[in-house]
C-alpha angles and dihedrals in degrees: 000000000000116000134190132216117242125184127210136180115233129186116242095257093052091047091050090050090049091051091049091052092045090054093046093050093038089234135121126260088247092055092051094045092049090050092049094048092047091053092046092051091048093050095046093046091051090048094050090046088053091051091048090051089056094046090049091051090051091051089052090051093248101141143092125238117234090257092050092049093049090050090051092050091048090052091050091051092049091050091049092049092051 
């Protein structure tokens, strides 16, 4: 797999924490940073995909107005109370 080098500026406290984690995990700074960036990209991509799913549903007219939602919740509460 081809990889690329990326540089970043870290404040001293963050760098110290990174070094501590690298030592604990017996890994390099680069390994930890790559792992962290990979997880961040995955999380953000999933979040933006989720938002897009909602926007697409709205464009298709698949949504409830506030009033419709409140009426549905009220109905659920009444069914639960019965």
